[in-house]
N, C-alpha and C positions, 0 to 999 in steps of 0.2 A: 802644218797649219792650214787654216783654211785661208784663201787669198781673199779679199777684201775690195771691191771695185766701187768707186763714187761714179755715176752716171749722171753727167748734170743736162738738164733740159730746158729749152726756153719756156716763158710765159708769156711771149710778146704775140697777140692775135691779130696785129694789124700790121700792114706796109704804109708807106707814103699812100696819100689819097684815099685812106680807108679800106683799100683792100684787104680782104681777109686772109691770114696766114698761121702759122703755129709750126707745130713739130712734123717732120715727116714719118710716119709711124712704122715703116719697114725699117728705118735706120736705127731707130729705138729697140725695135722688136726684135729683129735678127740678133743683133748683137747680145740683147738679153737673154736669149735663150741660147746663144753660145755659151756665156758666162752661167748661166744657171745649170747647163748641162754638165757643166766642171764641177759644179758644187760650189762655187765662188758666192761670198756674202755680197749682196749687193744693195747699195743705198743710191735712191733716186732723188735729186735736189733739184732746185731753179732758182732763179733770182727771187721771186715773190713767194715761192711755196705754193702749197695748193694744188691746184688743177693744170695740167700743161693741155694747151690746145693743140688738136691735132688738124693739120692741114687736111683739108676735105680733100684736095687735089691727091693727095696719098692714097686715098682709098678708092679712086675711080678705076674702073675696068672690072671691079668684081674678082680680081685675081689674088687678092690678100690672102695668103693660107690662114685659115683659123688659128694655128697656134701662134701667128704673128699678132692676128686681131685680138686674142685672149690677151696679151701683153699691156692692153690700152688700160686693164686694171690699176696698173702699177703707177699708172700717170694722175689718179684721181686724187692723190693727196700726197705731193711731194713734199720734203724738206725745204725749208728755207735755206739757203746759202748760208745766211746770216749766222744760222742754228748750228753750223759746223764748227766746233772748236777744238777739236783733235783731228789734224789730218795726218798726223803721223801713222795712223792705223789703215789708210789707203794704201793698196800696192798699186794701183793704176786710177786714173781718171778718165773717162771717156765721154766726149761730146758728139752725140749725134747731130745731124743737120735738120733742116727746114728752113725756110727763110725768115722765119720768126727770130733764129738766133742772130741775123744780121743787125737786129733793133734791140737785144736787151743785154746779150754777150759782150760785145766790144768795151762797153765802157763800164761791166760790172767788177769794182776794184777787188770784192771779195773774193769772186771767181779768179781773178788776176793772180791773187795772193796765194789761194790753193794750188793753182797750178805751180806758179814759182815754187812753194814749199816742196811739194810731190816730185816736183822734177829734180830740184835741187837735192832732195834725199834719194836721188839715184832711182827713184819708181818710175811708173809708166804714163805718159801724157799720150793720149789718143783721141783723135777726131776724123770725121769722115761730112763729106759733102760741105755745105754751110758750117757745120763744126767748128771748123778752124777759125770762125769769125771770133771764137772766144780766146784766141792765141794772141789776135793783134795788138791786144794791150798789156799783154805780158811783159816785163821788165826783169830779167835777172838781178840778183843782188847787186851786180857789178854795175847796173844800168842800162845794159845792153838790151836789145829785144830778144826774146826766147827764142824766134825764128831766124833771127839775123845768121849767115853762114851755113843754115841749116836746108837740107834738101828735103822739099815738101811737095804735097799737092793739095788740091781743095777744088770745090766746084769751079770751073774754068770761066772766065770772061765769054768764050764763045759759045759756052753750055748756058750760061745766062742769058746770053741774047737769043740763044733758039727758044728760051721760054718765054720771051718777049716780056720779062718781069723787071730786064734791068733798069728799065727807068723808074721803077718805084723803090729801088734799093738807095741805101745811104752811100754807098760806096762798091766798087766789084772789088770782090774777095781774091782773086788772083792777082790783080793789080794791086792792091794794098799790101799783100804779102810779099811782092818783088820791091815795093818801096822800102820796106823794112828791110831788106836785104836777105832776104831768103832765096834759096837756088830753086825756083818753081818748075816743077815737070809736068807738063800738060800731055796728056795722050788724047786720041780721038773722044769724041763726043760720046757719053756714055759707055765708056770702056771700064771694065774692070780693073782699075790701077790704084796700087797704094806705094808709098815711100815710108821706109822706115831708116831713120838716121839716129842711130844709137836707142835711147829711150822715148824718142819723137816717132809716132806712127801715125801717118795722115792718108786719107783716101778720099779719090776725087769726085765720089756722085753715090746716089742710093745703089747702083751695081756694085760698089766696092765695099759694100758694110761687112759682110761676112769675112771678106780677105782681111779686113782691119782687124776684126774681133779674132780671128783665126791669129793673127800676127801676135795680138796681145795674150792670147793665151799659150803660145810657142814661146814668148818671152817669159812669161810668168811660170812656167815650166807645170 
């Protein structure tokens, strides 16, 4: 049977002080291409539905492959998370990053419910870079945080400071995950680094996207 993946992207386009933000395109596009090449059915959803804003910083340098640029068309009309009524059909949920995720995913109760139900059904939960911001509000049915006691990674506090955007963030992601009881593993800035703890797969930064996607593919078989 064809595997079905739910990709959840941000619809936040502003940071603190009005600085523009959004989705980091390569983190969506590289994963999308990996999944599409395996013939997976892919649903793209977001908190508000409609268009997911792309962070212009993710397009700087002019080195983004056309194959990745082409995936932007799947961000034009995303499904609203509240419209998803049957999470049982998803074999995995994948959260790409971009600073926008820090502003709308941590508080989205529908997303938290979807992640909990997918995880507790023994299906995959994967996130990369700032995508794990979507995990911080997730509690399992027994009331414990999803990440408590789990080995994870995400965009590190040191990487955030290097971007100089740390002062515009509502919180630092590594610090928050540690506060929730996660065993956080950080590698050097911009290293391709993932952690796989059972059905929970996380990646540190944009450089880790393909590795996370390949681990999802590996586990889905």
